[in-house]
N, C-alpha and C positions, 0 to 999 in steps of 0.2 A: 844254295839260293844266293843270288847276287842282286844287290840293289844299287841303282845309279842315282846320284844326286840330281834333283830336278833343277838345281841352279847352275851347276858347272859340269855335270855329266861324269864326275869322278866316281869310282867304286867306293861305296860307303863301308865303314866299319860296323859290323852287325853284332847283335846279342849283347848290347850294353844295357846298363840299368840306370834309372833316374834316382838320384838321392836328393831328398828335400828335407830340410831341417825346419822345425816349427818351435817357436818359443824365443826366449831372449836370455841374455846373460849366461850363466853357467848351467841353466836348466833348458834342455831342448829335447825334443823327441825326433827320432829318425825312423822313417817308414821306408824300408828298402824295396818292397814289392808292391806294384800296382797291378790291377787286373781289370779285364772287361768281362762281363758276364751276361748270360741270357737266363732269364727267370724260367724256372721249371719246377717240377715237384721237388720238395725238399730244399736244399741249398741252391740248386741250379748248377749250371755248368759255367766254369770260368777259365780264362786263359790269361797268363801273365802278359803284361805289356812290356815289350822290349824297345830299345832305342837304337836307331841307326845314326851314326855320326859321320859327316863328310870330313876327311882329313885335310882337304884343300881349303874349303871356305867356312867350315864350322857349322854348316846347316845341320839341324837335329830333327829327326822324324820318328814319331812313335809307330810301332806296328805290332801285330799279333803274329807270333811265329807259326801257329797251327790253327788258322781260322776255321778250318773244316770241323774241328772238335766242338764248335759252338752250334753246329746244326742239330 
């Protein structure tokens, strides 16, 4: 699968993760995995959100690698 940057048409680096730190000082929490889900019976179906990064302009775009699994 290939993704093109919508700003400069460069091939994007795929399958990256988003890292967000919450808190302050020496105490912080790190949540490495974000997901999108569709409610269903039980816990529902979810898919990890991946990040595509343009190596030329730095544009960042979230995407779901296997969206068909949410059907």
